[in-house]
Steps between C-alpha positions, in 0.01 A plus 500: 500500500592851611809572706585802709865558591550509876709817476189680366305473827512453873262237636322633807229236551353191337632290217761581237350691203600221260282259699208745516513558124445129446220452754146426394213734583267391778142541610378856564454558874700183563452370857876498566528862386206598722662323797837666433347849476287437809806398702694802373206720598482354851873549550490860373202591716646336810835682481557758770359831380813676625713298261536758225613239247141378467291818541469569125390143434214466748251618235610213278469263797143616553417463128655150483280356777333173401151652533583777252661262251201264523271799442698593188474140382123487556456822301634322189233304316731372227768310692423169331612645164798697631850369561856624524680547171857450616789684661471875530745783550382785721686827525396639838476878524766658719292780649311277748681186618181318601393497133753219444302282743169565322668428166636175643159401642305577183747300292460196724122536536469509121668160476833617368846434639659844517828682498495848651755765418556727797653843485829532686329779696245251639719206591614641834143581604377158385784310667299397809202388289725303265649323803148420621404364155812283494414369846153401376632341182 
């Protein structure tokens, strides 16, 4: 069992890292993950376009639509032999904040519980999205 000291991180959304590290992998393109991403997409795309907190994330919202995710799933012919391997750690690049969302989505779609390290430069820009994710969780 792996432990992370709470003074080493700030939890912005989701479960404690110690819980995530002990979670089992799940089915690739899991229906709950697809539903979560679809709901996040709907919320991002329905936000007022004048609300500057969400402008940089509308592209992700468009990508995360159910129809696109289902299309990605159909393109895979080997899903019956693929499965998540276990918890993953993603270090999101700091140059484009939206990359953290794609990293998050790909981790979940691949069947792996994930921990994402965000740059301190990105946290302020991602604050509204993190609040939205927490609301959905």
